[in-house]
N, C-alpha and C positions, 0 to 999 in steps of 0.2 A: 532675047535673051535674057539671062538670070541678073537680078539686080544685085549689086554688091552689099554686104552688110557689114556693118562695122559695131563694136560695142563702145558706147559714149555714156559716160556716166550723166546724171543731171535729171532734173524734172522737165520734162518737153512740154513745150506750149507752141502752136502755130506760129507762124513769121517769126520764128525766133532766130536767130544765128549763133551757132556754137565754135569755138576754136577748136581744131581739133589737137588732141596732145601730138607731141613730137612724134611717138611711135606709131599712132594711128595714122598720121599724116605721111609718114615714111612708107608704109603698107600701103594706102592709098594711091599714093603718085608713082612710088617707085615700083611696088612688088604689082599690084594690080594695074597701074599705068594708066589709072583714070586721067580725064581731062577736065577741064572746067564746063561745069554746066551738067555734067553727067549726075544721072538718076542715080541716087544711093539710099539705103535704108540705115536707120541705127536702133538700138536697143540697150535701154540703160540696166539691164538686168535684174530691174525689178517688176517687170511686165509689160511695159510702155514699149512701143514700135514707132518711131517716127519715119517720115519717108518724104524726100526732098532733093537738093542739088548739093552737089560738090561746087564750091568757090574756092579756086586756085588764086590764092594771095602770093606765092612766090614759089620758086624751085622746092621749096622743102617746106611750105607752109600751106595750110587750106582752112577752109571754114565749112561748115555744114548748115545750110538754109533750110530751116524745117517748113514744110507745106502742111503736113497732117501728120495728127497723134492718134494713136488706136491702142488698144489693150486687146489684143488676140488671144484667143483661148488654146493654147499650144501645150499646155502643162497635163499631164496624165492625173486620171483621178485616184490612182494610186500613190499614195504616201510613202515612199521606199527608200530606206536608209540602206546602203551597201556598206558592210563593215566588213573592211578587205584587209587581211593580213598584209603586209608590206613585202613584195617581191624584189628580186634583184633587176638591174639594168632598167630596161623601159617596159619591161612587164606592168608594173605598176601604172605608168602613163598609160598605157593600153588600156588598162582596167577602166581607168577614170573616162578617157574619150569615151569609150562605146558604151559604158553605164550613161554619161550622160545624154550621149544620141539617143539612146533607147528611153530615157525619161526620168531617172533616178533624181530624188528630191535632195537628199544629203550624204555625202560620203565620209565616213570615218575610219580613218587609216588607224591598224592597231599593230603591236608588236606580240606576237605570239611567240610560244617554246620553240618552234622550231623554223624561226624568222631566221634566215641567214644575213640579213641586213644589220649591221651596226652603225647606228646614226647616235652623235653626240648632240646634248641637248643645244647646242649654239648651231647645228644645221637642221632641226625641226622646222623652225620658221621660213627659212630658205626654201626647205622641200615643199611645204604646204603652201608658198607664194608661188612656185611652178606649177603645183599640181592645181591652183587656183586661175591660173592662165590656161592651161589644157583644157579646163572645162570652159571658160570663156570662150575658146577656139571651137571648142565642141558646139556649142550654141551658136556660135556664128554661122557654122556651117549647117546645122538641123533645123533651123528657123526658130529656137526657143527663144523667149525674151525674157525668162527667168533665170538667174543663173544657180546652180544648186551650191550650197553650200559645201565646202572641205574644212571639216573638223580638224583641229590640232591633234597631232598624233599622241596616241594613248597606249598604254598597257592593256593587255586582254582583261586583266583583272580590273583594272579602274574603272575601263568602258562598261564592263558588266557590272560593276557596284552600283557606279553612277546612273546607269540607265535603269537598272533594276528598281533604283529609289524613286525614279521618276513615273515607271510604270510596271507596276507588278501583279500579274505575270507579263512576261515581256510577250509579245506577239510576232512570230516570224518564222524563220527558217535558218536551220544550220546546214550545213552541206558536210554529210558523212557517207562514203563509199561501202560500210558496211549497214546504214540504215535500213529498216523493213519496209521503209516507205519511199514511194515516189510522187510526184506531183499529181498523178493520174488516180493515187488511192487517197490523196486529203480530199476533204470536202471544206470549202471556207466558202459559206454562203454570203457572207460581208466582209469585204477588205478595205472598210471604213477607217480600221485603225491604222496609225502607223506601222509599217512593215518592217522588221528588222531582218536583213539577210546577210548572215556571218559566212564567210569564205576565208579559208584557212590559208596558209602559204605552200609553196612548192612542197613540202615534206609533210603537208597535212595538218590537222589540229591533232594535239593529244587527245587519249580516251578521256582522259580526266578535262579537258578544256570541253569536250562534247558533252559529257557527263554534267558539268556546271551549267552550261547553255542550256540543257534540256530541264537542267533543275529551275532555272529562271524563267522557263516558260516556252522557248524555241523547239520546234518540231524538227528531229533530224529527219533529211530526206537524202537519197542518192539518185543519181541522173543517169540509170541504167549501167549496166555492162562495162561501159567505157568510162575511166577517170579521165577528166578534162584537166588540162592545166589551170593554175589558179586565174591566171588572166583571161581564159575564156569562161570560166565557170559562172562567175558573176553575170556577165552580161549574158550569157546563154538561161538563166534563171529567169531574170528581170525579162526578157523575150517573152518567156513562157508564161510569166504573170501578165504580162500586158496583153498577150493573147488571149488568156483565160479571164483575165477580170479586167482588164484596162480599156485603153482606147485602140488597140491594134485590131 
């Protein structure tokens, strides 16, 4: 039977007992219905994995007694940043969840010209926290011990300017259904640099936005004759990159 995994912050040590936060205790006792002395695992989001037992202290509280601590190698050798234009409804949630499961390192939400989502600045932080929780849950499911960072929302222009200042030219890809190249026609013998993967919104990137990305160093590619939804495109490319040059 698969051992339940929890996200629990901290610097783990063997024979240490940690109190579960209220939400985690509720999840373990009410949702998973775990009992006293059940074996569980916990990860701290920074690479550490602890195994041990659940110690039920009341109907609504529990501790985690750590028996062993390890640092498993579950991270991809590819350093991929998914630069995802914000989409409507739960599409953005899906993109983040699947990208994390596939091994993405960072996620940068951006606002582009064709974005239909209108967010006020006071909602930016709340939305970022929601996406970070989705990333944590995806790590719980997929076995990752390092939680990818969800960066604060930026406009496309601000992201491009800021990122280009850090690394010029940029190294990565921008999806464009009219691009002459596919991943089959590209030759990247070394994917050691951080990879920027730029995905447009439902309406796609404008010609100007694609041109600016190209001028910054990104390579336009297309995914064949079928145009994928924005929430599908990012995970699809990440899976291909992992298969060609990663750990798939």
